[in-house]
Each structure stands twice: as structure tokens, then as C-alpha cells.
N, CA, C, O and CB atoms as a CASP TS submission, in Angstrom:
PFRMAT TS
TARGET T0000
AUTHOR 0000-0000-0000
METHOD Language model
MODEL 1
PARENT N/A
ATOM      1  N   MET     1       8.318   0.592 -40.561  1.00  0.00           N
ATOM      2  CA  MET     1       9.181   1.760 -40.568  1.00  0.00           C
ATOM      3  C   MET     1       8.344   3.043 -40.627  1.00  0.00           C
ATOM      4  O   MET     1       8.618   4.009 -39.916  1.00  0.00           O
ATOM      5  CB  MET     1      10.159   1.698 -41.754  1.00  0.00           C
ATOM      6  N   LYS     2       7.309   3.033 -41.494  1.00  0.00           N
ATOM      7  CA  LYS     2       6.447   4.209 -41.599  1.00  0.00           C
ATOM      8  C   LYS     2       5.727   4.479 -40.283  1.00  0.00           C
ATOM      9  O   LYS     2       5.542   5.628 -39.881  1.00  0.00           O
ATOM     10  CB  LYS     2       5.428   4.026 -42.729  1.00  0.00           C
ATOM     11  N   LYS     3       5.323   3.392 -39.619  1.00  0.00           N
ATOM     12  CA  LYS     3       4.605   3.541 -38.359  1.00  0.00           C
ATOM     13  C   LYS     3       5.506   4.177 -37.294  1.00  0.00           C
ATOM     14  O   LYS     3       5.058   5.037 -36.535  1.00  0.00           O
ATOM     15  CB  LYS     3       4.084   2.173 -37.875  1.00  0.00           C
ATOM     16  N   LEU     4       6.756   3.763 -37.238  1.00  0.00           N
ATOM     17  CA  LEU     4       7.715   4.334 -36.296  1.00  0.00           C
ATOM     18  C   LEU     4       7.954   5.807 -36.610  1.00  0.00           C
ATOM     19  O   LEU     4       7.990   6.634 -35.699  1.00  0.00           O
ATOM     20  CB  LEU     4       9.044   3.556 -36.336  1.00  0.00           C
ATOM     21  N   PHE     5       8.114   6.140 -37.878  1.00  0.00           N
ATOM     22  CA  PHE     5       8.337   7.522 -38.301  1.00  0.00           C
ATOM     23  C   PHE     5       7.146   8.395 -37.920  1.00  0.00           C
ATOM     24  O   PHE     5       7.329   9.508 -37.428  1.00  0.00           O
ATOM     25  CB  PHE     5       8.585   7.590 -39.819  1.00  0.00           C
ATOM     26  N   ARG     6       5.942   7.909 -38.139  1.00  0.00           N
ATOM     27  CA  ARG     6       4.736   8.660 -37.775  1.00  0.00           C
ATOM     28  C   ARG     6       4.649   8.861 -36.267  1.00  0.00           C
ATOM     29  O   ARG     6       4.282   9.938 -35.796  1.00  0.00           O
ATOM     30  CB  ARG     6       3.480   7.936 -38.280  1.00  0.00           C
ATOM     31  N   SER     7       4.986   7.824 -35.518  1.00  0.00           N
ATOM     32  CA  SER     7       4.953   7.933 -34.056  1.00  0.00           C
ATOM     33  C   SER     7       5.937   8.981 -33.568  1.00  0.00           C
ATOM     34  O   SER     7       5.614   9.780 -32.689  1.00  0.00           O
ATOM     35  CB  SER     7       5.265   6.580 -33.408  1.00  0.00           C
ATOM     36  N   ILE     8       7.137   8.984 -34.135  1.00  0.00           N
ATOM     37  CA  ILE     8       8.150   9.966 -33.750  1.00  0.00           C
ATOM     38  C   ILE     8       7.677  11.372 -34.097  1.00  0.00           C
ATOM     39  O   ILE     8       7.819  12.285 -33.283  1.00  0.00           O
ATOM     40  CB  ILE     8       9.496   9.666 -34.447  1.00  0.00           C
ATOM     41  N   LEU     9       7.118  11.562 -35.284  1.00  0.00           N
ATOM     42  CA  LEU     9       6.602  12.873 -35.669  1.00  0.00           C
ATOM     43  C   LEU     9       5.469  13.318 -34.748  1.00  0.00           C
ATOM     44  O   LEU     9       5.380  14.491 -34.388  1.00  0.00           O
ATOM     45  CB  LEU     9       6.119  12.846 -37.118  1.00  0.00           C
ATOM     46  N   PHE    10       4.620  12.392 -34.375  1.00  0.00           N
ATOM     47  CA  PHE    10       3.515  12.711 -33.479  1.00  0.00           C
ATOM     48  C   PHE    10       4.035  13.201 -32.129  1.00  0.00           C
ATOM     49  O   PHE    10       3.565  14.213 -31.610  1.00  0.00           O
ATOM     50  CB  PHE    10       2.610  11.486 -33.288  1.00  0.00           C
ATOM     51  N   VAL    11       4.999  12.489 -31.565  1.00  0.00           N
ATOM     52  CA  VAL    11       5.564  12.877 -30.269  1.00  0.00           C
ATOM     53  C   VAL    11       6.247  14.231 -30.371  1.00  0.00           C
ATOM     54  O   VAL    11       6.072  15.073 -29.491  1.00  0.00           O
ATOM     55  CB  VAL    11       6.562  11.815 -29.768  1.00  0.00           C
ATOM     56  N   ILE    12       7.014  14.456 -31.416  1.00  0.00           N
ATOM     57  CA  ILE    12       7.683  15.745 -31.614  1.00  0.00           C
ATOM     58  C   ILE    12       6.653  16.859 -31.770  1.00  0.00           C
ATOM     59  O   ILE    12       6.845  17.957 -31.247  1.00  0.00           O
ATOM     60  CB  ILE    12       8.610  15.695 -32.849  1.00  0.00           C
ATOM     61  N   GLY    13       5.575  16.591 -32.477  1.00  0.00           N
ATOM     62  CA  GLY    13       4.515  17.583 -32.649  1.00  0.00           C
ATOM     63  C   GLY    13       3.853  17.953 -31.335  1.00  0.00           C
ATOM     64  O   GLY    13       3.625  19.132 -31.064  1.00  0.00           O
ATOM     65  N   ILE    14       3.544  16.962 -30.522  1.00  0.00           N
ATOM     66  CA  ILE    14       2.920  17.220 -29.220  1.00  0.00           C
ATOM     67  C   ILE    14       3.860  18.034 -28.336  1.00  0.00           C
ATOM     68  O   ILE    14       3.433  18.989 -27.686  1.00  0.00           O
ATOM     69  CB  ILE    14       2.542  15.892 -28.521  1.00  0.00           C
ATOM     70  N   ILE    15       5.134  17.660 -28.309  1.00  0.00           N
ATOM     71  CA  ILE    15       6.110  18.408 -27.512  1.00  0.00           C
ATOM     72  C   ILE    15       6.221  19.838 -28.027  1.00  0.00           C
ATOM     73  O   ILE    15       6.310  20.771 -27.230  1.00  0.00           O
ATOM     74  CB  ILE    15       7.495  17.716 -27.545  1.00  0.00           C
ATOM     75  N   GLY    16       6.216  20.026 -29.333  1.00  0.00           N
ATOM     76  CA  GLY    16       6.287  21.365 -29.914  1.00  0.00           C
ATOM     77  C   GLY    16       5.088  22.217 -29.560  1.00  0.00           C
ATOM     78  O   GLY    16       5.227  23.403 -29.261  1.00  0.00           O
ATOM     79  N   ILE    17       3.921  21.618 -29.593  1.00  0.00           N
ATOM     80  CA  ILE    17       2.701  22.355 -29.251  1.00  0.00           C
ATOM     81  C   ILE    17       2.713  22.744 -27.778  1.00  0.00           C
ATOM     82  O   ILE    17       2.422  23.890 -27.435  1.00  0.00           O
ATOM     83  CB  ILE    17       1.446  21.514 -29.573  1.00  0.00           C
ATOM     84  N   MET    18       3.044  21.806 -26.915  1.00  0.00           N
ATOM     85  CA  MET    18       3.052  22.091 -25.478  1.00  0.00           C
ATOM     86  C   MET    18       4.163  23.069 -25.117  1.00  0.00           C
ATOM     87  O   MET    18       3.970  23.926 -24.256  1.00  0.00           O
ATOM     88  CB  MET    18       3.215  20.795 -24.677  1.00  0.00           C
ATOM     89  N   GLY    19       5.304  22.958 -25.750  1.00  0.00           N
ATOM     90  CA  GLY    19       6.414  23.863 -25.476  1.00  0.00           C
ATOM     91  C   GLY    19       6.155  25.261 -25.994  1.00  0.00           C
ATOM     92  O   GLY    19       6.679  26.227 -25.440  1.00  0.00           O
ATOM     93  N   GLY    20       5.372  25.392 -27.028  1.00  0.00           N
ATOM     94  CA  GLY    20       5.078  26.693 -27.607  1.00  0.00           C
ATOM     95  C   GLY    20       3.949  27.429 -26.924  1.00  0.00           C
ATOM     96  O   GLY    20       3.633  28.561 -27.290  1.00  0.00           O
ATOM     97  N   CYS    21       3.349  26.815 -25.955  1.00  0.00           N
ATOM     98  CA  CYS    21       2.202  27.417 -25.272  1.00  0.00           C
ATOM     99  C   CYS    21       2.596  28.087 -23.965  1.00  0.00           C
ATOM    100  O   CYS    21       1.821  28.061 -23.009  1.00  0.00           O
ATOM    101  CB  CYS    21       1.145  26.367 -25.006  1.00  0.00           C
ATOM    102  N   SER    22       3.767  28.680 -23.899  1.00  0.00           N
ATOM    103  CA  SER    22       4.144  29.359 -22.656  1.00  0.00           C
ATOM    104  C   SER    22       3.317  30.626 -22.522  1.00  0.00           C
ATOM    105  O   SER    22       3.068  31.328 -23.503  1.00  0.00           O
ATOM    106  CB  SER    22       5.670  29.688 -22.628  1.00  0.00           C
ATOM    107  N   MET    23       2.898  30.908 -21.305  1.00  0.00           N
ATOM    108  CA  MET    23       2.038  32.058 -21.065  1.00  0.00           C
ATOM    109  C   MET    23       2.836  33.156 -20.389  1.00  0.00           C
ATOM    110  O   MET    23       3.677  32.893 -19.529  1.00  0.00           O
ATOM    111  CB  MET    23       0.819  31.666 -20.208  1.00  0.00           C
ATOM    112  N   GLU    24       2.571  34.366 -20.780  1.00  0.00           N
ATOM    113  CA  GLU    24       3.304  35.514 -20.273  1.00  0.00           C
ATOM    114  C   GLU    24       2.618  36.187 -19.088  1.00  0.00           C
ATOM    115  O   GLU    24       3.207  37.070 -18.465  1.00  0.00           O
ATOM    116  CB  GLU    24       3.497  36.510 -21.372  1.00  0.00           C
ATOM    117  N   LYS    25       1.387  35.789 -18.763  1.00  0.00           N
ATOM    118  CA  LYS    25       0.661  36.451 -17.682  1.00  0.00           C
ATOM    119  C   LYS    25      -0.013  35.407 -16.809  1.00  0.00           C
ATOM    120  O   LYS    25      -0.020  34.219 -17.128  1.00  0.00           O
ATOM    121  CB  LYS    25      -0.382  37.447 -18.241  1.00  0.00           C
ATOM    122  N   GLU    26      -0.583  35.875 -15.693  1.00  0.00           N
ATOM    123  CA  GLU    26      -1.295  34.977 -14.791  1.00  0.00           C
ATOM    124  C   GLU    26      -2.441  34.302 -15.521  1.00  0.00           C
ATOM    125  O   GLU    26      -3.112  34.916 -16.351  1.00  0.00           O
ATOM    126  CB  GLU    26      -1.817  35.738 -13.565  1.00  0.00           C
ATOM    127  N   THR    27      -2.657  33.046 -15.208  1.00  0.00           N
ATOM    128  CA  THR    27      -3.774  32.346 -15.826  1.00  0.00           C
ATOM    129  C   THR    27      -4.994  32.325 -14.915  1.00  0.00           C
ATOM    130  O   THR    27      -6.108  32.079 -15.378  1.00  0.00           O
ATOM    131  CB  THR    27      -3.370  30.928 -16.187  1.00  0.00           C
ATOM    132  N   LEU    28      -4.793  32.582 -13.618  1.00  0.00           N
ATOM    133  CA  LEU    28      -5.903  32.616 -12.670  1.00  0.00           C
ATOM    134  C   LEU    28      -5.956  33.968 -11.976  1.00  0.00           C
ATOM    135  O   LEU    28      -4.925  34.529 -11.604  1.00  0.00           O
ATOM    136  CB  LEU    28      -5.772  31.484 -11.633  1.00  0.00           C
ATOM    137  N   THR    29      -7.155  34.478 -11.809  1.00  0.00           N
ATOM    138  CA  THR    29      -7.314  35.718 -11.048  1.00  0.00           C
ATOM    139  C   THR    29      -7.132  35.410  -9.564  1.00  0.00           C
ATOM    140  O   THR    29      -7.099  34.245  -9.169  1.00  0.00           O
ATOM    141  CB  THR    29      -8.711  36.371 -11.316  1.00  0.00           C
ATOM    142  N   ARG    30      -7.017  36.437  -8.758  1.00  0.00           N
ATOM    143  CA  ARG    30      -6.862  36.244  -7.305  1.00  0.00           C
ATOM    144  C   ARG    30      -8.065  35.489  -6.737  1.00  0.00           C
ATOM    145  O   ARG    30      -7.901  34.608  -5.892  1.00  0.00           O
ATOM    146  CB  ARG    30      -6.700  37.614  -6.583  1.00  0.00           C
ATOM    147  N   GLU    31      -9.259  35.825  -7.191  1.00  0.00           N
ATOM    148  CA  GLU    31     -10.466  35.140  -6.714  1.00  0.00           C
ATOM    149  C   GLU    31     -10.436  33.659  -7.093  1.00  0.00           C
ATOM    150  O   GLU    31     -10.802  32.803  -6.287  1.00  0.00           O
ATOM    151  CB  GLU    31     -11.732  35.810  -7.293  1.00  0.00           C
ATOM    152  N   GLN    32     -10.003  33.358  -8.311  1.00  0.00           N
ATOM    153  CA  GLN    32      -9.912  31.965  -8.739  1.00  0.00           C
ATOM    154  C   GLN    32      -8.864  31.205  -7.926  1.00  0.00           C
ATOM    155  O   GLN    32      -9.064  30.038  -7.588  1.00  0.00           O
ATOM    156  CB  GLN    32      -9.577  31.889 -10.233  1.00  0.00           C
ATOM    157  N   GLN    33      -7.740  31.871  -7.611  1.00  0.00           N
ATOM    158  CA  GLN    33      -6.711  31.237  -6.783  1.00  0.00           C
ATOM    159  C   GLN    33      -7.272  30.903  -5.404  1.00  0.00           C
ATOM    160  O   GLN    33      -7.030  29.817  -4.876  1.00  0.00           O
ATOM    161  CB  GLN    33      -5.474  32.155  -6.650  1.00  0.00           C
ATOM    162  N   ASP    34      -8.023  31.842  -4.822  1.00  0.00           N
ATOM    163  CA  ASP    34      -8.646  31.595  -3.518  1.00  0.00           C
ATOM    164  C   ASP    34      -9.610  30.415  -3.591  1.00  0.00           C
ATOM    165  O   ASP    34      -9.665  29.593  -2.676  1.00  0.00           O
ATOM    166  CB  ASP    34      -9.386  32.851  -3.028  1.00  0.00           C
ATOM    167  N   ASN    35     -10.367  30.336  -4.679  1.00  0.00           N
ATOM    168  CA  ASN    35     -11.306  29.228  -4.844  1.00  0.00           C
ATOM    169  C   ASN    35     -10.580  27.892  -4.961  1.00  0.00           C
ATOM    170  O   ASN    35     -11.053  26.884  -4.437  1.00  0.00           O
ATOM    171  CB  ASN    35     -12.179  29.456  -6.073  1.00  0.00           C
ATOM    172  N   VAL    36      -9.449  27.876  -5.638  1.00  0.00           N
ATOM    173  CA  VAL    36      -8.666  26.645  -5.767  1.00  0.00           C
ATOM    174  C   VAL    36      -8.165  26.199  -4.393  1.00  0.00           C
ATOM    175  O   VAL    36      -8.230  25.016  -4.060  1.00  0.00           O
ATOM    176  CB  VAL    36      -7.473  26.851  -6.739  1.00  0.00           C
ATOM    177  N   VAL    37      -7.665  27.145  -3.599  1.00  0.00           N
ATOM    178  CA  VAL    37      -7.193  26.811  -2.251  1.00  0.00           C
ATOM    179  C   VAL    37      -8.339  26.252  -1.421  1.00  0.00           C
ATOM    180  O   VAL    37      -8.161  25.262  -0.711  1.00  0.00           O
ATOM    181  CB  VAL    37      -6.582  28.052  -1.557  1.00  0.00           C
ATOM    182  N   ARG    38      -9.508  26.870  -1.501  1.00  0.00           N
ATOM    183  CA  ARG    38     -10.671  26.372  -0.751  1.00  0.00           C
ATOM    184  C   ARG    38     -11.051  24.967  -1.206  1.00  0.00           C
ATOM    185  O   ARG    38     -11.390  24.117  -0.382  1.00  0.00           O
ATOM    186  CB  ARG    38     -11.871  27.322  -0.921  1.00  0.00           C
ATOM    187  N   TRP    39     -10.996  24.720  -2.514  1.00  0.00           N
ATOM    188  CA  TRP    39     -11.369  23.414  -3.055  1.00  0.00           C
ATOM    189  C   TRP    39     -10.394  22.338  -2.586  1.00  0.00           C
ATOM    190  O   TRP    39     -10.811  21.236  -2.228  1.00  0.00           O
ATOM    191  CB  TRP    39     -11.412  23.460  -4.593  1.00  0.00           C
ATOM    192  N   ILE    40      -9.101  22.649  -2.586  1.00  0.00           N
ATOM    193  CA  ILE    40      -8.099  21.679  -2.141  1.00  0.00           C
ATOM    194  C   ILE    40      -8.246  21.407  -0.647  1.00  0.00           C
ATOM    195  O   ILE    40      -8.130  20.263  -0.207  1.00  0.00           O
ATOM    196  CB  ILE    40      -6.677  22.186  -2.455  1.00  0.00           C
ATOM    197  N   ALA    41      -8.501  22.454   0.131  1.00  0.00           N
ATOM    198  CA  ALA    41      -8.537  22.336   1.586  1.00  0.00           C
ATOM    199  C   ALA    41      -9.885  21.870   2.126  1.00  0.00           C
ATOM    200  O   ALA    41     -10.029  21.722   3.340  1.00  0.00           O
ATOM    201  CB  ALA    41      -8.189  23.653   2.204  1.00  0.00           C
ATOM    202  N   ARG    42     -10.858  21.637   1.283  1.00  0.00           N
ATOM    203  CA  ARG    42     -12.202  21.321   1.768  1.00  0.00           C
ATOM    204  C   ARG    42     -12.258  20.045   2.604  1.00  0.00           C
ATOM    205  O   ARG    42     -13.111  19.918   3.482  1.00  0.00           O
ATOM    206  CB  ARG    42     -13.142  21.194   0.603  1.00  0.00           C
ATOM    207  N   GLY    43     -11.368  19.112   2.342  1.00  0.00           N
ATOM    208  CA  GLY    43     -11.374  17.865   3.100  1.00  0.00           C
ATOM    209  C   GLY    43     -10.486  17.894   4.330  1.00  0.00           C
ATOM    210  O   GLY    43     -10.339  16.878   5.009  1.00  0.00           O
ATOM    211  N   TYR    44      -9.895  19.036   4.625  1.00  0.00           N
ATOM    212  CA  TYR    44      -8.973  19.148   5.747  1.00  0.00           C
ATOM    213  C   TYR    44      -9.439  20.245   6.691  1.00  0.00           C
ATOM    214  O   TYR    44     -10.222  21.115   6.309  1.00  0.00           O
ATOM    215  CB  TYR    44      -7.541  19.430   5.255  1.00  0.00           C
ATOM    216  N   GLU    45      -8.958  20.197   7.908  1.00  0.00           N
ATOM    217  CA  GLU    45      -9.256  21.250   8.873  1.00  0.00           C
ATOM    218  C   GLU    45      -8.106  22.256   8.824  1.00  0.00           C
ATOM    219  O   GLU    45      -7.090  22.076   9.495  1.00  0.00           O
ATOM    220  CB  GLU    45      -9.451  20.665  10.327  1.00  0.00           C
ATOM    221  N   VAL    46      -8.268  23.307   8.036  1.00  0.00           N
ATOM    222  CA  VAL    46      -7.209  24.287   7.808  1.00  0.00           C
ATOM    223  C   VAL    46      -7.581  25.590   8.503  1.00  0.00           C
ATOM    224  O   VAL    46      -8.695  26.090   8.344  1.00  0.00           O
ATOM    225  CB  VAL    46      -6.978  24.519   6.285  1.00  0.00           C
ATOM    226  N   THR    47      -6.647  26.138   9.275  1.00  0.00           N
ATOM    227  CA  THR    47      -6.901  27.415   9.935  1.00  0.00           C
ATOM    228  C   THR    47      -6.240  28.564   9.198  1.00  0.00           C
ATOM    229  O   THR    47      -6.733  29.691   9.235  1.00  0.00           O
ATOM    230  CB  THR    47      -6.414  27.375  11.371  1.00  0.00           C
ATOM    231  N   SER    48      -5.117  28.288   8.521  1.00  0.00           N
ATOM    232  CA  SER    48      -4.460  29.346   7.746  1.00  0.00           C
ATOM    233  C   SER    48      -3.564  28.721   6.686  1.00  0.00           C
ATOM    234  O   SER    48      -3.172  27.558   6.780  1.00  0.00           O
ATOM    235  CB  SER    48      -3.636  30.284   8.671  1.00  0.00           C
ATOM    236  N   VAL    49      -3.255  29.518   5.685  1.00  0.00           N
ATOM    237  CA  VAL    49      -2.351  29.104   4.613  1.00  0.00           C
ATOM    238  C   VAL    49      -1.253  30.139   4.522  1.00  0.00           C
ATOM    239  O   VAL    49      -1.526  31.338   4.452  1.00  0.00           O
ATOM    240  CB  VAL    49      -3.100  28.947   3.244  1.00  0.00           C
ATOM    241  N   GLU    50      -0.011  29.683   4.523  1.00  0.00           N
ATOM    242  CA  GLU    50       1.130  30.598   4.433  1.00  0.00           C
ATOM    243  C   GLU    50       1.982  30.195   3.235  1.00  0.00           C
ATOM    244  O   GLU    50       2.430  29.053   3.138  1.00  0.00           O
ATOM    245  CB  GLU    50       1.976  30.585   5.752  1.00  0.00           C
ATOM    246  N   PHE    51       2.201  31.132   2.333  1.00  0.00           N
ATOM    247  CA  PHE    51       3.053  30.889   1.183  1.00  0.00           C
ATOM    248  C   PHE    51       4.472  31.283   1.570  1.00  0.00           C
ATOM    249  O   PHE    51       4.755  32.459   1.796  1.00  0.00           O
ATOM    250  CB  PHE    51       2.561  31.681  -0.075  1.00  0.00           C
ATOM    251  N   ILE    52       5.346  30.318   1.645  1.00  0.00           N
ATOM    252  CA  ILE    52       6.707  30.556   2.126  1.00  0.00           C
ATOM    253  C   ILE    52       7.571  31.198   1.053  1.00  0.00           C
ATOM    254  O   ILE    52       8.309  32.142   1.335  1.00  0.00           O
ATOM    255  CB  ILE    52       7.341  29.251   2.590  1.00  0.00           C
ATOM    256  N   LYS    53       7.489  30.699  -0.168  1.00  0.00           N
ATOM    257  CA  LYS    53       8.355  31.213  -1.228  1.00  0.00           C
ATOM    258  C   LYS    53       7.553  31.308  -2.522  1.00  0.00           C
ATOM    259  O   LYS    53       7.010  30.312  -3.001  1.00  0.00           O
ATOM    260  CB  LYS    53       9.610  30.304  -1.419  1.00  0.00           C
ATOM    261  N   LEU    54       7.486  32.489  -3.069  1.00  0.00           N
ATOM    262  CA  LEU    54       6.792  32.705  -4.334  1.00  0.00           C
ATOM    263  C   LEU    54       7.790  33.233  -5.345  1.00  0.00           C
ATOM    264  O   LEU    54       8.598  34.107  -5.032  1.00  0.00           O
ATOM    265  CB  LEU    54       5.596  33.687  -4.166  1.00  0.00           C
ATOM    266  N   LYS    55       7.736  32.705  -6.553  1.00  0.00           N
ATOM    267  CA  LYS    55       8.552  33.288  -7.605  1.00  0.00           C
ATOM    268  C   LYS    55       7.872  33.072  -8.945  1.00  0.00           C
ATOM    269  O   LYS    55       7.132  32.108  -9.144  1.00  0.00           O
ATOM    270  CB  LYS    55       9.971  32.684  -7.606  1.00  0.00           C
ATOM    271  N   ASN    56       8.136  33.969  -9.832  1.00  0.00           N
ATOM    272  CA  ASN    56       7.540  33.953 -11.155  1.00  0.00           C
ATOM    273  C   ASN    56       8.424  33.110 -12.061  1.00  0.00           C
ATOM    274  O   ASN    56       9.556  33.488 -12.361  1.00  0.00           O
ATOM    275  CB  ASN    56       7.365  35.396 -11.718  1.00  0.00           C
ATOM    276  N   ARG    57       7.904  31.964 -12.496  1.00  0.00           N
ATOM    277  CA  ARG    57       8.678  31.089 -13.367  1.00  0.00           C
ATOM    278  C   ARG    57       7.995  31.017 -14.725  1.00  0.00           C
ATOM    279  O   ARG    57       6.876  30.518 -14.844  1.00  0.00           O
ATOM    280  CB  ARG    57       8.830  29.672 -12.747  1.00  0.00           C
ATOM    281  N   LEU    58       8.661  31.508 -15.722  1.00  0.00           N
ATOM    282  CA  LEU    58       8.160  31.406 -17.082  1.00  0.00           C
ATOM    283  C   LEU    58       8.926  30.303 -17.789  1.00  0.00           C
ATOM    284  O   LEU    58      10.152  30.358 -17.892  1.00  0.00           O
ATOM    285  CB  LEU    58       8.295  32.759 -17.840  1.00  0.00           C
ATOM    286  N   VAL    59       8.214  29.312 -18.272  1.00  0.00           N
ATOM    287  CA  VAL    59       8.840  28.197 -18.971  1.00  0.00           C
ATOM    288  C   VAL    59       8.888  28.540 -20.446  1.00  0.00           C
ATOM    289  O   VAL    59       7.856  28.792 -21.069  1.00  0.00           O
ATOM    290  CB  VAL    59       8.072  26.859 -18.728  1.00  0.00           C
ATOM    291  N   ARG    60      10.056  28.548 -20.988  1.00  0.00           N
ATOM    292  CA  ARG    60      10.208  28.877 -22.411  1.00  0.00           C
ATOM    293  C   ARG    60      10.852  27.761 -23.152  1.00  0.00           C
ATOM    294  O   ARG    60      11.060  27.861 -24.361  1.00  0.00           O
ATOM    295  CB  ARG    60      11.013  30.136 -22.597  1.00  0.00           C
TER
END
């Protein structure tokens, strides 16, 4: 019973920590975003990238 209770508390704690870490600003600079795109596309023959829909989603 104690083991189950501890497991439940652990899961609730992890969810609380992750849920409380919402960020209010960009986490990557424009240069870092460009680097991420280059890193993802390195194995492909890409001529252009078009972002069709962008929106700011804050998870709270």
C-alpha cells in the first residue's frame, strides 16, 4: 500500500513540475531556429521551407 501511495505521489509530483514550467517567451533565438531547421534537413534535399500556419501557444 505504501509503495502504491509513493508511486502515485511521484507521478503527481512529476506532472506538477512539468505543468508548472510553462514559458512566457521564446526559448530559441532566430539563429537557433535556423540551425534546428538545417540540422533536421541535413539528410534531405531541401530547396525551401515554408511555414504555412504559425501561432503562439502557451500551455498553462
